[in-house]
C-alpha positions as CSV (number, residue, x, y, z in Angstrom):
1,A,0.4,-0.1,-0.2
2,A,2.5,2.4,0.7
3,R,4.0,1.8,-2.9
4,E,1.3,3.1,-4.1
5,L,0.5,6.3,-2.1
6,A,4.2,7.1,-3.5
7,R,3.7,7.0,-7.0
8,K,2.6,9.8,-8.6
9,Y,-0.5,9.0,-11.0
10,R,-1.5,11.7,-14.2
11,L,-5.0,11.5,-15.0
12,G,-5.4,8.9,-17.7
13,D,-2.3,6.4,-15.8
14,R,-5.2,4.1,-14.2
15,V,-9.0,3.4,-13.4
16,I,-9.8,5.6,-10.7
17,V,-12.3,3.6,-8.8
18,R,-14.1,4.7,-5.4
19,G,-11.9,4.6,-2.5
20,D,-8.9,5.7,-5.1
21,S,-6.8,8.9,-3.8
22,G,-3.9,10.9,-6.1
23,R,-3.7,14.0,-7.8
24,D,-5.3,12.2,-10.7
25,V,-8.1,12.4,-8.3
26,R,-7.5,15.9,-7.8
27,S,-7.4,16.2,-11.5
28,V,-11.1,14.8,-11.7
29,A,-12.6,16.5,-9.0
30,N,-11.0,20.1,-10.8
31,A,-13.0,18.8,-13.9
32,L,-16.2,18.3,-12.3
33,V,-15.8,21.3,-10.2
34,K,-15.3,23.2,-13.6
35,K,-18.6,21.1,-14.8
36,L,-20.7,22.1,-12.1
37,Y,-21.0,18.6,-10.9
38,I,-19.3,19.7,-7.8
39,K,-18.3,22.1,-5.5
40,A,-15.2,22.5,-4.9
41,E,-15.2,22.9,-1.0
42,D,-17.4,19.0,-1.2
43,V,-14.1,17.5,-2.5
44,T,-12.4,15.7,0.4
45,P,-8.0,16.6,-0.1
46,T,-5.8,14.5,0.9
47,F,-2.2,14.6,2.5
48,D,-0.3,14.6,-1.0
49,N,-2.2,18.0,-3.3
50,G,-4.6,14.9,-3.9
51,A,-8.0,14.1,-3.6
52,L,-10.2,11.0,-2.1
53,M,-13.1,9.8,-4.8
54,D,-15.2,9.2,-1.6
55,G,-19.0,9.5,-1.5
56,E,-19.2,13.5,-3.4
57,L,-17.2,13.1,-5.9
58,Y,-18.3,9.4,-6.4
59,N,-21.9,10.5,-7.2
60,A,-21.1,14.1,-9.2
61,L,-18.5,11.3,-11.3
62,L,-22.1,9.5,-11.3
63,R,-24.0,12.2,-12.7
64,F,-21.9,13.1,-15.7
65,Q,-21.7,9.4,-16.5
66,K,-25.3,9.5,-16.9
67,D,-25.6,12.8,-19.2
68,K,-22.6,12.1,-21.1
69,G,-24.4,8.6,-21.9
70,L,-21.5,7.0,-20.5
71,P,-21.4,4.1,-18.3
72,A,-22.4,5.2,-14.8
73,D,-20.3,2.8,-13.0
74,G,-18.1,5.1,-10.7
75,R,-15.0,4.4,-12.8
76,V,-12.7,7.2,-13.9
77,T,-11.7,5.4,-17.2
78,T,-10.1,6.4,-20.9
79,E,-13.6,7.1,-22.1
80,V,-14.8,9.4,-19.3
81,V,-11.2,10.9,-19.0
82,K,-12.3,12.4,-22.9
83,E,-15.1,13.8,-21.5
84,L,-13.8,14.8,-19.3
85,R,-11.5,16.9,-20.7
86,K,-13.5,18.9,-23.7
87,R,-14.4,22.1,-23.1
88,K,-18.5,21.6,-22.8
């Protein structure tokens, strides 16, 4: 587990699931804040300047997935990353 924590993931490096944390999760959170799916103050920060994929962020992700016609499974896959990176 310690090795996992030390690894610096960038968005798209892995499939993010509920309970994951890190800077890539922070990138997901920031994108969902910009797209008005979650408020910044509802994102749970982590010690490494990342964020935790917990209840609030997970629910925001599910709403985003449904709105975009993606499988609403709460997993940040490459398809989800592509949608998050779109301007609108």
